[in-house]
All heavy atoms as an XYZ file, in Angstrom:
742
protein
N     143.560    211.182    324.138
C     144.917    211.637    323.793
C     144.850    212.202    322.390
O     144.296    211.555    321.348
C     145.837    210.364    323.783
C     147.233    210.612    323.654
S     148.301    209.217    323.752
C     147.713    208.492    325.329
N     145.445    213.463    322.219
C     145.285    214.147    320.920
C     146.689    213.980    320.311
O     147.734    214.282    320.951
C     144.946    215.716    321.158
C     143.526    215.633    321.624
C     145.083    216.261    319.816
C     142.896    217.076    321.888
N     146.751    213.790    318.907
C     147.873    213.867    318.212
C     147.631    214.774    316.966
O     146.520    215.079    316.744
C     148.168    212.386    317.621
C     148.550    211.439    318.736
C     149.856    211.819    319.440
N     150.187    210.836    320.320
C     150.274    211.022    321.699
N     149.850    212.073    322.186
N     150.743    209.960    322.472
N     148.761    215.225    316.251
C     148.614    216.098    315.238
C     149.118    215.374    313.965
O     150.120    214.893    313.948
C     149.399    217.534    315.529
C     148.990    218.125    316.882
C     149.632    217.818    317.989
C     147.843    218.873    316.772
C     149.071    218.358    319.196
C     147.326    219.380    318.000
C     147.997    219.107    319.173
O     147.561    219.719    320.367
N     148.359    215.418    312.853
C     148.516    214.706    311.681
C     149.057    215.645    310.643
O     148.470    216.727    310.439
C     147.268    214.086    311.205
C     147.388    213.164    310.058
C     146.005    212.459    309.827
C     145.976    211.407    308.946
N     144.665    210.644    308.790
N     150.080    215.189    309.855
C     150.776    215.932    308.844
C     150.957    214.972    307.642
O     151.512    213.848    307.851
C     152.122    216.483    309.291
C     151.849    217.576    310.345
C     151.860    217.315    311.708
C     151.927    218.908    309.949
C     151.696    218.389    312.625
C     151.637    219.980    310.798
C     151.526    219.641    312.174
O     151.438    220.647    313.089
N     150.522    215.439    306.500
C     150.640    214.647    305.307
C     152.056    214.959    304.646
O     152.482    216.204    304.641
C     149.582    214.941    304.334
C     148.220    214.393    304.773
C     147.338    215.268    305.398
C     147.899    213.121    304.672
C     146.012    214.797    305.872
C     146.742    212.684    305.085
C     145.771    213.470    305.730
O     144.665    213.026    306.132
N     152.711    213.952    304.060
C     153.923    214.152    303.446
C     153.569    214.189    301.855
O     153.213    213.274    301.319
C     154.894    212.939    303.700
C     155.483    212.918    305.131
C     154.542    212.279    306.057
C     156.800    212.415    305.065
N     153.700    215.341    301.373
C     153.276    215.592    299.963
C     154.315    215.310    298.891
O     154.000    215.108    297.789
C     152.920    217.190    299.753
C     151.788    217.557    300.793
S     151.244    219.216    300.479
C     152.744    220.118    300.813
N     155.650    215.286    299.244
C     156.602    215.043    298.205
C     157.339    213.777    298.227
O     158.071    213.414    297.283
C     157.621    216.330    298.191
C     157.025    217.601    297.962
C     156.339    217.691    296.540
O     156.942    217.199    295.651
O     155.373    218.332    296.503
N     157.288    213.024    299.306
C     157.910    211.799    299.429
C     157.248    210.979    300.607
O     156.598    211.482    301.492
C     159.379    212.123    299.862
C     159.667    212.682    301.097
C     160.956    213.434    301.342
N     161.217    214.532    300.450
C     160.847    215.673    300.559
N     160.133    216.002    301.411
N     161.152    216.596    299.541
N     157.455    209.556    300.505
C     156.937    208.769    301.615
C     157.698    209.039    302.925
O     158.806    209.459    302.813
C     157.234    207.372    301.091
C     157.606    207.458    299.627
C     158.181    208.866    299.472
N     157.109    208.659    304.003
C     157.782    208.612    305.284
C     158.975    207.958    305.386
O     159.061    206.861    304.698
C     156.755    208.132    306.303
C     155.380    208.135    305.586
C     155.653    208.052    304.133
N     160.044    208.380    306.043
C     161.345    207.608    306.104
C     162.323    208.534    306.779
O     162.061    209.637    307.112
N     163.453    207.969    307.036
C     164.562    208.804    307.787
C     164.796    210.157    307.008
O     165.054    210.013    305.753
C     165.717    207.853    307.755
C     165.178    206.441    307.763
C     163.943    206.650    306.811
N     164.918    211.198    307.695
C     165.054    212.435    307.109
C     163.953    213.086    306.340
O     164.130    214.167    305.790
N     162.764    212.476    306.223
C     161.732    212.867    305.434
C     160.784    213.657    306.165
O     159.835    214.345    305.698
C     161.079    211.801    304.634
S     162.057    210.832    303.610
N     160.835    213.621    307.533
C     159.950    214.384    308.424
C     160.671    214.722    309.624
O     161.590    213.933    310.071
C     158.626    213.557    308.749
C     158.754    212.362    309.570
C     159.215    211.102    308.760
O     158.824    210.942    307.539
N     159.928    210.270    309.306
N     160.188    215.668    310.444
C     160.855    215.836    311.709
C     160.763    214.658    312.721
O     159.701    214.019    312.573
C     160.100    217.156    312.319
C     159.350    217.692    311.188
C     159.189    216.543    310.186
N     161.631    214.593    313.600
C     161.531    213.399    314.458
C     161.139    213.768    315.958
O     160.664    212.989    316.667
C     162.871    212.675    314.647
O     163.951    213.552    315.023
C     163.215    212.029    313.260
N     161.287    215.090    316.377
C     160.793    215.532    317.652
C     159.439    215.335    317.795
O     158.570    216.006    317.117
C     161.304    216.951    317.836
C     161.112    217.432    319.298
O     160.955    216.667    320.130
O     160.880    218.640    319.405
N     158.912    214.535    318.690
C     157.444    214.381    318.965
C     156.702    213.378    317.977
O     155.672    213.235    318.133
N     157.490    212.678    317.191
C     156.961    211.791    316.244
C     156.443    210.591    316.958
O     157.132    209.936    317.747
C     157.927    211.365    315.102
C     157.439    210.465    314.082
C     156.483    211.043    313.158
C     158.733    210.097    313.224
N     155.148    210.156    316.705
C     154.536    208.995    317.237
C     154.589    207.811    316.343
O     154.943    206.662    316.683
C     153.057    209.246    317.732
S     152.910    210.518    318.980
N     154.107    208.055    315.109
C     154.024    207.009    314.129
C     153.823    207.645    312.711
O     153.467    208.706    312.649
C     152.880    206.037    314.429
C     151.567    206.337    313.879
C     150.454    205.302    314.303
O     150.147    205.172    315.425
O     149.881    204.602    313.431
N     154.284    206.766    311.826
C     153.990    207.143    310.332
C     153.335    206.070    309.615
O     153.190    204.901    310.042
C     155.381    207.467    309.694
O     156.084    206.110    309.607
C     156.172    208.513    310.308
N     152.661    206.451    308.503
C     152.088    205.523    307.650
C     152.422    205.928    306.193
O     152.155    206.983    305.783
C     150.563    205.422    307.818
C     149.935    204.360    306.840
C     148.491    204.003    307.121
O     148.007    204.329    308.275
N     147.865    203.553    306.215
N     152.936    204.986    305.502
C     153.228    205.046    304.047
C     152.113    204.489    303.195
O     151.884    203.316    303.314
C     154.657    204.346    303.717
C     155.020    204.401    302.302
O     154.338    204.922    301.570
O     156.259    204.019    302.146
N     151.454    205.228    302.294
C     150.463    204.647    301.462
C     150.934    203.930    300.391
O     150.101    203.126    299.842
C     149.635    205.886    300.923
C     148.926    206.713    301.871
C     148.866    208.102    301.563
C     148.354    206.189    303.027
C     148.193    208.928    302.604
C     147.706    206.989    303.963
C     147.557    208.391    303.678
O     146.908    209.289    304.492
N     152.232    203.943    299.974
C     152.682    203.197    298.920
C     152.614    203.807    297.566
O     153.184    203.360    296.608
N     151.902    204.831    297.448
C     151.646    205.661    296.336
C     151.061    207.056    296.763
O     150.665    207.243    297.885
C     150.756    204.974    295.390
C     149.333    204.745    296.055
C     148.305    205.690    295.745
C     149.013    203.697    296.806
C     146.999    205.526    296.272
C     147.789    203.353    297.211
C     146.788    204.332    297.206
O     145.564    204.140    297.586
N     151.082    207.970    295.980
C     150.614    209.359    296.210
C     149.104    209.315    296.010
O     148.615    208.989    294.898
C     151.198    210.427    295.307
C     151.098    211.724    295.862
C     151.907    212.818    295.106
O     152.140    212.578    293.881
N     152.270    213.820    295.785
N     148.354    209.686    297.107
C     146.836    209.576    296.891
C     146.266    210.857    297.449
O     146.894    211.671    298.200
C     146.246    208.474    297.699
C     146.413    208.559    299.204
C     145.815    207.259    299.862
N     144.888    207.669    300.821
C     144.396    206.766    301.812
N     144.897    205.523    301.724
N     143.565    207.178    302.660
N     145.079    211.220    297.126
C     144.362    212.481    297.509
C     143.937    212.364    298.880
O     143.440    211.228    299.406
C     143.044    212.553    296.402
C     143.602    212.920    295.160
C     142.308    213.148    294.188
O     141.285    212.756    294.537
O     142.668    213.698    293.050
N     144.043    213.452    299.601
C     143.703    213.499    301.031
C     142.987    214.760    301.294
O     143.050    215.690    300.467
C     144.980    213.439    301.941
S     145.988    211.845    301.584
N     142.460    214.940    302.443
C     141.778    216.235    302.914
C     140.772    216.623    301.880
O     140.844    217.732    301.334
C     142.814    217.255    303.275
C     143.937    216.738    304.166
C     142.017    218.362    303.963
C     144.961    217.836    304.544
N     139.898    215.765    301.487
C     138.831    216.078    300.584
C     139.377    216.496    299.142
O     138.947    217.437    298.510
N     140.501    215.651    298.703
C     141.060    215.843    297.477
C     141.843    217.239    297.324
O     142.243    217.657    296.234
C     140.009    215.733    296.331
C     139.421    214.335    296.329
C     138.415    214.236    295.232
O     138.307    215.094    294.339
O     137.748    213.152    295.137
N     142.174    217.930    298.355
C     142.866    219.169    298.384
C     144.410    218.824    298.444
O     145.095    219.832    298.005
C     142.490    220.095    299.580
C     141.019    220.517    299.463
S     140.452    221.467    300.933
C     141.872    221.892    301.893
N     144.779    217.789    298.800
C     146.212    217.478    298.939
C     146.482    215.968    298.341
O     145.655    215.183    298.592
C     146.688    217.537    300.413
C     148.133    217.043    300.614
C     146.546    218.983    301.036
N     147.618    215.790    297.766
C     148.112    214.598    297.255
C     149.277    214.312    298.112
O     150.312    214.989    298.272
C     148.342    214.515    295.800
C     147.266    214.658    294.999
C     147.535    214.540    293.526
N     148.197    213.242    293.113
C     147.617    212.094    292.932
N     146.318    211.926    293.157
N     148.322    211.043    292.635
N     149.192    213.166    298.860
C     150.231    212.762    299.827
C     150.754    211.356    299.758
O     149.921    210.481    299.145
C     149.733    212.943    301.230
N     151.906    211.125    300.067
C     152.499    209.784    300.107
C     152.283    208.949    301.395
O     152.528    207.859    301.415
C     154.036    209.752    299.769
C     154.329    210.282    298.523
C     154.645    211.579    297.980
C     154.530    209.409    297.348
N     154.863    211.510    296.715
C     154.890    210.221    296.173
C     154.380    208.028    297.228
C     155.117    209.632    294.990
C     154.714    207.480    295.950
C     154.853    208.314    294.781
N     151.887    209.678    302.444
C     151.716    209.123    303.713
C     151.432    210.119    304.650
O     151.225    211.347    304.347
N     151.401    209.856    306.000
C     151.358    210.880    307.030
C     152.069    210.465    308.267
O     152.612    209.318    308.328
C     149.776    211.085    307.456
C     149.166    209.817    308.044
C     149.418    209.559    309.380
C     148.355    208.932    307.343
C     148.669    208.465    310.162
C     147.819    207.848    307.954
C     147.984    207.642    309.316
N     152.300    211.422    309.117
C     153.021    211.271    310.328
C     152.136    211.865    311.509
O     151.487    212.900    311.250
C     154.308    212.007    310.270
N     152.033    211.278    312.611
C     151.341    211.696    313.808
C     152.477    212.231    314.830
O     153.459    211.452    315.043
C     150.568    210.650    314.414
C     149.308    210.095    313.620
C     148.744    208.930    314.270
C     148.358    211.133    313.339
N     152.112    213.220    315.452
C     152.999    213.957    316.432
C     152.356    214.234    317.721
O     151.045    214.459    317.674
C     153.551    215.299    315.807
C     154.525    215.097    314.696
C     154.115    214.977    313.409
C     155.924    215.044    314.993
C     154.932    214.797    312.439
C     156.711    214.800    313.905
C     156.280    214.626    312.603
O     157.172    214.510    311.614
N     153.035    214.276    318.739
C     152.588    214.717    320.015
C     152.427    216.245    320.191
O     151.939    216.740    321.240
C     153.484    214.195    321.229
C     153.588    212.666    321.373
C     154.574    212.285    322.355
N     154.650    210.926    322.447
C     155.644    210.217    321.733
N     156.392    210.884    321.033
N     155.514    208.934    321.805
N     152.886    216.904    319.225
C     153.017    218.409    319.285
C     152.673    218.941    317.977
O     152.767    218.249    316.889
C     154.470    218.868    319.737
C     155.562    218.560    318.731
C     156.998    218.952    319.108
N     157.797    218.790    318.043
C     158.121    219.606    317.087
N     157.582    220.840    317.104
N     158.987    219.297    316.188
N     152.430    220.249    317.861
C     152.152    220.880    316.612
C     153.606    221.255    316.091
O     154.377    221.807    316.866
C     151.349    222.173    316.856
C     149.846    221.885    316.861
C     149.131    223.062    316.967
N     147.700    222.754    317.153
C     146.727    223.223    316.360
N     146.891    223.896    315.278
N     145.474    222.898    316.655
N     153.779    221.153    314.840
C     154.990    221.466    314.313
C     155.118    223.053    313.913
O     154.060    223.679    313.693
C     155.214    220.704    312.816
C     155.249    219.270    313.053
C     155.475    218.585    311.611
C     156.353    218.696    313.990
N     156.276    223.581    313.864
C     156.366    224.890    313.628
C     156.180    225.176    312.129
O     156.278    224.180    311.241
C     157.829    225.457    314.059
O     158.727    224.812    313.061
N     155.758    226.429    311.685
C     155.591    226.653    310.350
C     156.890    226.407    309.559
O     156.935    226.034    308.313
C     155.327    228.195    310.316
C     154.647    228.480    311.594
C     155.364    227.536    312.593
N     158.113    226.725    310.120
C     159.336    226.428    309.472
C     159.519    224.866    309.185
O     160.033    224.527    308.150
C     160.464    226.855    310.465
C     160.624    228.367    310.571
C     159.588    228.914    311.548
O     159.023    228.168    312.334
O     159.265    230.120    311.360
N     159.155    224.029    310.135
C     159.193    222.595    309.917
C     158.289    222.113    308.803
O     158.791    221.350    307.916
C     158.933    221.845    311.295
C     159.983    221.957    312.277
C     159.432    221.319    313.541
O     158.321    221.769    314.160
O     160.275    220.600    314.116
N     157.070    222.596    308.890
C     156.044    222.332    307.756
C     156.617    222.644    306.398
O     156.580    222.013    305.500
C     154.675    222.995    308.038
C     153.850    222.797    306.862
C     154.170    222.359    309.405
N     157.273    223.924    306.237
C     157.800    224.226    304.990
C     158.995    223.523    304.604
O     159.133    223.051    303.550
C     158.139    225.827    305.099
C     158.656    226.361    303.808
C     158.900    227.791    303.917
C     159.409    228.346    302.620
N     159.707    229.811    302.719
N     160.000    223.324    305.565
C     161.112    222.564    305.215
C     160.930    221.139    304.707
O     161.586    220.706    303.897
C     162.021    222.463    306.547
C     163.374    221.767    306.316
C     164.185    221.810    307.608
C     165.484    220.877    307.363
N     166.350    220.861    308.665
N     159.981    220.514    305.429
C     159.606    219.020    305.022
C     158.535    218.913    304.022
O     158.181    217.831    303.782
C     159.409    218.297    306.321
C     160.747    218.104    307.116
C     160.935    218.884    308.220
C     161.693    216.999    306.795
C     162.038    218.774    309.035
C     162.739    216.999    307.621
C     162.980    217.733    308.666
O     164.169    217.713    309.357
N     157.887    220.083    303.543
C     156.895    219.993    302.500
C     155.682    219.171    303.060
O     155.265    218.234    302.450
C     157.403    219.538    301.116
C     158.520    220.422    300.775
C     159.238    219.878    299.527
O     159.766    218.676    299.658
O     159.278    220.548    298.549
N     155.276    219.613    304.271
C     154.061    218.859    304.827
C     152.759    219.599    304.721
O     152.757    220.768    304.416
C     154.345    218.663    306.240
C     155.716    218.036    306.712
C     155.831    217.911    308.211
C     155.756    216.618    306.128
N     151.663    218.956    304.882
C     150.419    219.615    304.968
C     149.683    219.167    306.255
O     149.649    217.999    306.607
C     149.494    219.177    303.698
N     149.300    220.129    306.984
C     148.559    219.869    308.315
C     147.267    219.135    307.936
O     146.387    219.592    307.232
C     148.383    221.260    309.066
C     147.689    220.974    310.390
C     148.198    220.221    311.363
C     146.390    221.611    310.729
C     147.815    220.059    312.553
C     145.866    221.402    311.995
C     146.584    220.754    312.884
O     145.911    220.628    314.073
N     147.049    218.019    308.758
C     145.875    217.192    308.543
C     144.930    217.410    309.677
O     143.830    216.709    309.730
N     145.165    218.073    310.757
C     144.349    218.295    311.818
C     144.610    217.490    313.111
O     145.634    216.816    313.137
N     143.754    217.648    314.085
C     143.979    216.898    315.279
C     143.397    215.496    315.099
O     142.337    215.315    314.497
C     143.315    217.603    316.447
C     143.900    218.879    316.737
C     143.292    219.610    318.069
O     142.346    219.078    318.501
O     143.863    220.655    318.322
N     143.973    214.576    315.732
C     143.527    213.225    315.722
C     143.357    212.696    317.133
O     144.241    212.803    317.939
C     144.435    212.218    314.957
C     143.946    210.760    314.966
C     144.763    212.741    313.494
N     142.251    212.079    317.414
C     141.922    211.581    318.789
C     142.084    210.204    318.932
O     141.647    209.341    318.136
C     140.481    212.030    319.280
C     140.161    211.608    320.647
C     140.284    213.656    319.025
N     142.785    209.713    319.959
C     142.988    208.200    320.244
C     142.183    208.018    321.504
O     142.594    208.496    322.460
C     144.373    207.845    320.453
C     144.575    206.489    320.595
C     146.151    206.104    320.727
N     146.337    204.683    320.888
C     147.457    204.199    321.155
N     148.554    204.873    321.193
N     147.572    202.921    321.275
N     141.183    207.069    321.497
C     140.510    206.782    322.663
C     141.363    206.068    323.577
O     142.170    205.347    323.302
C     139.313    205.803    322.256
C     139.381    205.883    320.693
C     140.687    206.411    320.359
N     141.193    206.374    324.884
C     142.046    205.809    326.048
C     141.293    204.376    326.319
O     140.368    204.235    327.085
C     141.898    206.625    327.295
C     142.654    207.989    327.083
C     144.078    207.808    326.980
O     144.634    206.859    327.391
O     144.730    208.816    326.436
N     142.027    203.344    325.704
C     141.557    202.040    326.011
C     142.666    201.173    326.446
O     143.715    201.232    325.827
C     140.759    201.369    324.745
C     139.585    202.048    324.343
C     139.076    201.352    323.057
C     137.809    201.953    322.624
N     137.331    201.428    321.272
N     142.408    200.151    327.389
C     143.499    199.250    327.630
C     143.653    198.363    326.412
O     142.781    197.828    325.735
C     143.143    198.563    328.865
C     144.343    197.585    329.397
C     143.892    196.903    330.738
O     142.740    196.959    330.988
N     144.849    196.593    331.463
N     145.002    198.156    326.132
C     145.313    197.181    325.075
C     145.249    197.966    323.660
O     145.369    197.243    322.557
N     145.182    199.173    323.648
C     145.150    199.930    322.291
C     146.475    199.845    321.662
O     147.505    200.136    322.186
C     144.882    201.474    322.625
C     144.534    202.266    321.458
O     144.921    201.848    320.340
N     143.752    203.224    321.705
N     146.466    199.319    320.479
C     147.681    199.093    319.784
C     148.067    200.062    318.723
O     148.960    199.842    317.967
C     147.421    197.643    318.982
C     147.210    196.539    319.762
C     148.374    196.098    320.509
C     147.999    194.828    321.312
N     148.898    194.506    322.299
N     147.453    201.319    318.843
C     147.876    202.310    317.884
C     147.067    202.299    316.576
O     147.280    203.262    315.777
N     146.343    201.306    316.305
C     145.610    201.263    315.019
C     144.106    201.716    315.130
O     143.350    201.751    314.194
C     145.556    199.794    314.544
C     147.011    199.324    314.168
C     147.644    200.057    313.130
C     149.016    199.549    312.996
N     149.775    200.316    312.043
N     143.816    202.234    316.370
C     142.441    202.752    316.640
C     142.409    204.131    316.577
O     141.408    204.730    317.210
C     141.926    202.198    318.013
C     141.975    200.727    317.929
C     141.672    200.056    319.261
O     140.951    200.781    320.186
O     142.026    198.936    319.534
N     143.198    204.921    315.907
C     143.192    206.329    315.799
C     141.953    206.738    314.938
O     141.675    206.026    313.941
C     144.433    206.858    315.113
C     145.682    206.814    315.845
C     146.629    205.861    315.867
C     146.073    207.622    316.818
N     147.551    206.027    316.680
C     147.224    207.168    317.376
C     145.725    208.913    317.318
C     148.061    207.895    318.290
C     146.394    209.559    318.342
C     147.464    208.991    318.875
N     141.305    207.630    315.262
C     140.096    208.165    314.578
C     140.244    209.662    314.365
O     140.870    210.390    315.237
C     138.787    208.006    315.362
O     138.936    208.604    316.616
C     138.475    206.455    315.439
N     139.954    210.124    313.196
C     140.048    211.589    312.793
C     138.959    212.285    313.494
O     137.865    211.816    313.696
C     140.047    211.762    311.305
C     141.356    211.180    310.744
O     142.412    211.227    311.230
O     141.183    210.602    309.641
N     139.200    213.590    313.803
C     138.172    214.477    314.324
C     137.222    214.827    313.307
O     136.153    215.250    313.549
C     138.787    215.577    315.124
O     139.671    216.394    314.271
C     139.584    215.220    316.244
N     137.603    214.775    312.012
C     136.592    215.023    310.995
C     136.704    213.895    310.062
O     137.825    213.433    309.649
C     136.893    216.341    310.302
C     136.735    217.574    311.130
C     136.922    218.832    310.338
O     136.751    218.827    309.197
N     137.174    219.852    311.055
N     135.517    213.336    309.621
C     135.549    212.127    308.767
C     136.036    212.245    307.323
O     136.350    211.211    306.664
C     134.186    211.483    308.676
C     133.127    212.512    308.119
O     133.501    213.586    307.687
O     131.958    212.004    307.966
N     136.370    213.481    306.811
C     136.980    213.548    305.533
C     138.442    213.349    305.364
O     139.056    213.457    304.438
C     136.537    214.873    304.795
C     137.069    216.141    305.413
C     138.262    216.693    305.218
C     136.270    216.830    306.226
C     138.660    217.886    305.850
C     136.614    217.968    306.898
C     137.880    218.506    306.691
N     139.053    213.377    306.536
C     140.577    213.166    306.576
C     140.859    211.692    306.332
O     140.271    210.802    306.822
C     141.189    213.501    307.942
C     141.106    214.944    308.082
C     141.121    215.925    307.179
C     141.206    215.648    309.402
N     141.182    217.216    307.888
C     141.162    216.970    309.272
C     141.067    215.195    310.714
C     141.124    217.984    310.159
C     141.195    216.104    311.702
C     141.069    217.402    311.406
N     141.799    211.372    305.355
C     142.217    210.038    305.050
C     143.350    209.651    305.876
O     144.161    210.326    306.294
C     142.611    209.970    303.518
C     141.307    210.260    302.700
O     140.269    209.744    302.938
N     141.505    210.974    301.699
């Protein structure tokens, strides 16, 4: 199962802080930290079932983090997401 990861660069995840259409889960880091090989500073990330439009990315001040693969396992609780490239945080 593939999901699309977007980093929230200007604020933590929360109501009105990211698009809701296709949203699967969010993670709040609790502080702004470096991501994507120190190219982006983000407050957290959001995973989506679809790619966001360029307009959505701009409006919500997001950074694309790439595709994320979730292994198809029985009993998967959503914490077993793995990035397709190991430098993504």
